[in-house]
C-alpha positions as CSV (number, residue, x, y, z in Angstrom):
1,M,-18.2,82.3,-26.2
2,L,-21.2,80.1,-25.7
3,L,-21.4,79.5,-29.4
4,R,-17.8,78.4,-29.5
5,V,-18.3,76.0,-26.7
6,R,-21.2,74.5,-28.4
7,S,-19.3,74.4,-31.7
8,G,-16.4,72.6,-29.9
9,I,-18.8,70.1,-28.3
10,Q,-20.4,69.5,-31.7
11,R,-17.0,68.8,-33.3
12,I,-16.1,66.4,-30.5
13,A,-19.5,64.6,-31.0
14,I,-18.9,64.3,-34.7
15,V,-15.3,62.9,-34.3
16,T,-16.6,60.5,-31.7
17,A,-19.4,59.3,-34.0
18,V,-16.9,58.8,-36.8
19,F,-14.6,56.8,-34.5
20,M,-17.5,54.6,-33.3
21,L,-18.6,53.9,-36.8
22,S,-15.1,52.9,-37.8
23,W,-14.7,50.7,-34.8
24,Q,-18.0,48.9,-35.5
25,A,-17.0,48.4,-39.1
26,A,-13.7,47.0,-38.0
27,S,-15.4,44.7,-35.5
28,A,-17.8,43.4,-38.1
29,A,-15.0,42.5,-40.5
30,P,-14.1,38.8,-40.3
31,H,-10.8,37.8,-38.5
32,A,-8.7,34.9,-39.2
33,P,-8.7,32.4,-36.3
34,A,-5.7,32.7,-34.0
35,P,-3.3,29.8,-34.5
36,A,-3.6,27.1,-31.8
37,V,-0.8,27.2,-29.3
38,E,0.5,23.7,-28.6
39,L,1.8,23.0,-25.2
40,K,5.1,21.2,-25.4
41,V,7.0,20.1,-22.3
42,P,10.5,18.8,-23.3
43,I,11.2,15.6,-21.5
44,E,14.1,13.2,-22.1
45,Y,14.5,9.8,-20.6
46,Y,17.5,7.6,-20.4
47,K,19.3,5.1,-18.1
48,L,22.8,4.7,-16.9
49,P,24.5,1.3,-17.1
50,N,24.1,0.9,-13.3
51,G,20.3,1.2,-13.6
52,L,19.8,4.8,-12.6
53,R,16.8,6.2,-14.5
54,V,17.3,9.9,-15.5
55,V,14.7,12.4,-16.6
56,L,15.7,15.8,-18.1
57,S,13.2,18.6,-18.7
58,Q,14.3,22.1,-19.7
59,D,12.4,25.2,-18.6
60,H,14.2,28.5,-19.0
61,T,11.5,30.6,-17.4
62,A,13.7,31.4,-14.4
63,P,17.4,30.9,-13.7
64,T,16.7,28.1,-11.3
65,V,17.0,24.3,-11.4
66,C,15.4,21.5,-9.4
67,V,17.2,18.2,-8.7
68,A,15.0,15.4,-7.3
69,V,15.9,11.8,-6.5
70,Y,13.2,9.2,-6.0
71,Y,13.9,5.9,-4.3
72,R,11.5,3.0,-4.9
73,I,10.9,2.3,-1.3
74,G,8.0,3.6,0.6
75,F,5.4,2.8,3.3
76,R,3.8,-0.1,1.4
77,V,6.9,-1.9,0.4
78,E,9.0,-1.8,3.5
79,P,10.0,-5.1,5.2
80,K,7.6,-6.9,7.5
81,D,8.1,-6.5,11.3
82,R,10.2,-3.3,10.6
83,T,7.4,-0.8,10.1
84,G,8.6,2.7,9.8
85,F,11.9,1.9,8.2
86,A,11.1,3.9,5.0
87,H,10.2,6.9,7.1
88,L,13.2,6.4,9.4
89,F,15.5,6.6,6.4
90,E,14.0,9.9,5.2
91,H,15.6,11.3,8.4
92,M,18.8,9.3,8.2
93,M,19.6,10.8,4.7
94,F,20.4,14.2,6.3
95,Q,22.8,12.8,8.9
96,G,25.9,13.0,6.9
97,S,27.8,11.1,4.1
98,Q,31.3,10.6,2.9
99,N,32.1,14.2,2.3
100,L,29.4,16.0,4.2
101,G,29.0,16.0,8.0
102,K,25.7,15.8,9.9
103,M,23.2,18.3,8.6
104,E,25.8,19.8,6.2
105,F,23.7,18.8,3.2
106,I,21.0,21.2,4.4
107,K,23.5,24.0,5.1
108,L,25.1,23.5,1.6
109,V,21.8,24.0,-0.2
110,Q,20.6,26.9,2.0
111,Q,24.0,28.8,1.8
112,N,23.8,28.6,-2.0
113,G,20.4,30.2,-2.0
114,G,18.3,27.1,-2.3
115,I,15.5,25.2,-0.6
116,L,15.1,21.5,0.0
117,N,12.9,18.8,1.4
118,G,12.1,15.1,1.5
119,S,9.0,13.0,2.1
120,T,8.0,9.4,2.4
121,R,5.1,8.2,0.3
122,F,3.3,4.9,-0.2
123,D,5.6,3.6,-3.0
124,F,8.6,5.8,-2.9
125,T,10.7,8.2,-0.8
126,N,11.8,11.5,-2.5
127,Y,14.3,14.2,-1.9
128,F,14.7,17.5,-3.9
129,E,16.6,20.8,-4.0
130,I,15.8,24.0,-5.9
131,L,18.9,26.1,-6.5
132,P,20.2,28.8,-8.8
133,S,21.0,27.3,-12.2
134,N,24.8,27.7,-11.7
135,K,24.6,25.3,-8.7
136,L,23.3,22.3,-10.6
137,E,26.6,20.5,-10.2
138,T,26.7,21.2,-6.5
139,A,23.3,19.5,-6.1
140,L,24.2,16.5,-8.2
141,W,27.5,16.0,-6.3
142,A,25.7,16.2,-2.9
143,E,23.0,13.7,-3.9
144,A,25.5,11.3,-5.4
145,D,27.6,11.6,-2.3
146,R,24.9,10.4,0.1
147,M,23.7,7.7,-2.4
148,N,27.2,6.4,-2.6
149,G,27.9,6.3,1.1
150,L,25.5,7.5,3.8
151,A,26.8,7.8,7.4
152,V,24.9,4.9,8.8
153,N,26.4,4.5,12.3
154,E,25.1,3.8,15.8
155,D,25.1,7.4,16.9
156,N,23.0,8.6,13.9
157,L,20.7,5.7,14.2
158,K,20.0,6.2,17.9
159,N,19.5,9.9,17.4
160,Q,17.0,9.5,14.6
161,Q,15.1,6.7,16.3
162,G,14.4,9.3,19.0
163,V,13.5,12.0,16.5
164,V,11.1,9.7,14.6
165,G,9.6,8.4,17.9
166,N,8.9,11.9,19.0
167,E,7.4,12.8,15.7
168,V,5.0,9.8,15.8
169,K,4.0,10.8,19.3
170,G,3.5,14.4,18.4
171,A,1.8,14.0,15.0
172,V,-0.2,10.8,15.6
173,I,-0.5,9.3,19.1
174,N,-1.0,12.5,21.1
175,R,-2.8,14.5,18.5
176,P,-6.6,14.6,18.0
177,Y,-7.7,12.4,15.1
178,G,-4.0,11.5,14.6
179,G,-4.1,11.7,10.8
180,F,-6.6,8.9,10.7
181,P,-7.7,9.3,7.1
182,W,-4.3,8.2,5.8
183,L,-3.0,6.2,8.7
184,D,-6.0,4.3,10.2
185,M,-8.0,4.1,7.0
186,P,-5.6,1.8,5.0
187,Q,-5.6,-0.6,8.0
188,Y,-9.4,-0.9,8.0
189,A,-9.9,-0.8,4.2
190,N,-7.2,-3.3,3.2
191,T,-6.4,-6.9,3.9
192,N,-2.9,-7.3,2.5
193,W,-0.3,-6.4,5.2
194,Y,1.7,-4.3,2.8
195,N,-1.3,-2.1,2.3
196,A,-2.7,-2.2,5.8
197,H,0.1,-1.8,8.3
198,N,1.0,1.3,10.4
199,F,2.8,3.4,7.8
200,Y,4.4,5.7,10.4
201,G,5.8,2.7,12.1
202,D,5.1,1.0,15.4
203,L,7.3,2.5,18.1
204,K,8.5,-1.0,19.1
205,D,9.7,-1.7,15.5
206,I,11.5,1.6,15.3
207,E,13.2,1.2,18.7
208,A,14.1,-2.4,17.9
209,A,16.0,-1.5,14.7
210,T,19.6,-2.7,14.8
211,L,22.5,-1.0,13.1
212,T,23.1,-4.1,10.9
213,E,19.5,-4.1,9.7
214,V,19.6,-0.4,8.9
215,Q,22.9,-0.6,7.0
216,S,21.4,-3.5,5.0
217,F,18.3,-1.5,4.3
218,F,20.4,1.3,2.9
219,K,22.6,-0.8,0.7
220,T,19.6,-2.6,-0.7
221,Y,17.1,0.2,-1.4
222,Y,19.3,3.3,-1.7
223,A,21.0,2.2,-4.9
224,P,21.0,3.6,-8.4
225,N,19.0,0.7,-9.9
226,N,16.3,1.5,-7.4
227,A,16.2,5.2,-8.0
228,A,15.2,7.8,-10.5
229,L,16.9,11.2,-10.9
230,A,15.0,14.2,-12.3
231,I,16.5,17.5,-13.4
232,V,14.1,20.3,-14.3
233,G,14.7,23.9,-15.0
234,D,17.3,26.2,-16.6
235,F,20.2,23.9,-17.7
236,D,22.0,22.6,-20.7
237,P,21.1,18.9,-21.4
238,A,24.6,18.0,-22.7
239,Q,26.3,19.4,-19.6
240,A,23.7,17.8,-17.3
241,R,24.4,14.4,-18.9
242,Q,28.1,14.8,-18.3
243,M,27.6,15.7,-14.7
244,V,25.2,12.8,-14.1
245,E,27.7,10.4,-15.5
246,K,30.5,11.9,-13.5
247,Y,28.9,11.7,-10.1
248,F,26.4,8.8,-10.4
249,G,28.0,6.6,-13.1
250,G,30.4,4.9,-10.7
251,I,27.9,4.0,-7.9
252,K,27.4,0.3,-7.7
253,Q,23.9,-1.2,-8.1
254,S,22.4,-3.5,-5.5
255,Q,20.7,-6.9,-5.5
256,L,17.0,-5.9,-5.2
257,P,14.5,-8.2,-3.6
258,S,11.4,-9.2,-5.5
259,V,8.6,-6.6,-5.5
260,P,6.0,-7.6,-2.9
261,D,2.5,-8.6,-4.0
262,L,0.3,-5.5,-3.3
263,S,-2.9,-7.0,-4.7
264,E,-6.1,-7.0,-2.5
265,P,-8.8,-9.7,-2.5
266,K,-12.0,-8.5,-4.2
267,Q,-14.3,-6.7,-1.8
268,E,-17.8,-8.0,-1.9
269,K,-19.5,-5.6,0.5
270,E,-18.8,-2.4,2.5
271,K,-16.6,-2.4,5.5
272,L,-17.3,-0.3,8.6
273,A,-15.0,0.5,11.4
274,T,-15.0,2.7,14.4
275,K,-12.1,4.0,16.5
276,V,-12.5,5.8,19.8
277,D,-10.2,8.9,20.1
278,A,-10.1,10.2,23.6
279,L,-8.4,13.4,22.4
280,A,-11.0,14.3,19.8
281,K,-13.9,16.6,20.9
282,R,-16.1,15.9,17.9
283,P,-16.6,12.9,15.7
284,A,-15.1,12.6,12.3
285,I,-15.7,10.4,9.3
286,A,-13.5,9.2,6.4
287,V,-14.6,7.2,3.4
288,A,-12.3,5.2,1.1
289,Y,-12.9,3.4,-2.2
290,H,-10.9,0.6,-3.9
291,M,-10.1,1.8,-7.4
292,P,-9.2,-0.1,-10.6
293,E,-5.5,-1.0,-11.2
294,R,-3.3,1.8,-12.4
295,L,-2.3,2.1,-16.0
296,Y,1.5,2.3,-16.2
297,C,3.3,3.7,-19.2
298,S,6.5,1.9,-19.9
299,S,9.5,4.2,-20.5
300,P,12.0,3.6,-23.3
301,A,14.7,3.1,-20.8
């Protein structure tokens, strides 16, 4: 029995040795280099006659689709003496439109298994929805509905003036540090009003907004020729084009004002500023640098 066990072990050792020699020989043999994998993101640009820029990008990884609308109005380019208008309208866009009542846009997306959000940035305000692929038309219809006729009335305005005012108080005024790196820093680092004003908005400007001013703001900036529509995900481009034309093609463009000059005078030396924050228990520091001009790529549309 002992001999058999030894014999078995020897046979295993021999088989193992043969396998290792074969593996080493195979490893030593030269292999052809694997072909390079080129990353290709399909992107299609075009423009509707009313000026709406459209971007289509297919990705069939998952049966979902994202619809995003970008309006070229943000913190830096809002009208003087009406600080906070760009941010105010981010809220107004969920207060109802021609065919959807107050907050029904949100319910529509969520009840169809989707998520959504919006944000105000320096140069634009954006809104997006992510939905199952078969709800692409629903998202396009809803976005076109509020672009074509937002419910800008006295009740919605007063309501959102209060909401935005409370947000400013809660997120900035009554909060330690109050977002100083991106709220206070631009005011200290820049000279041009468009780059240096209070982006969240002075409460007196927000509270002084009249219905006529807000309606004019919407008609001017929330127009197809001041917007870009992006559709990304699992969809058919031909069908998407038809839907975009169907829902956005008939929306009238607006008379856009000239783009404000955002240039800054050359900075010759460092700038230092200090702000006392009674709510902050420890000091904080923020550093900003003026950078070279952006390099813009012109689109074919």
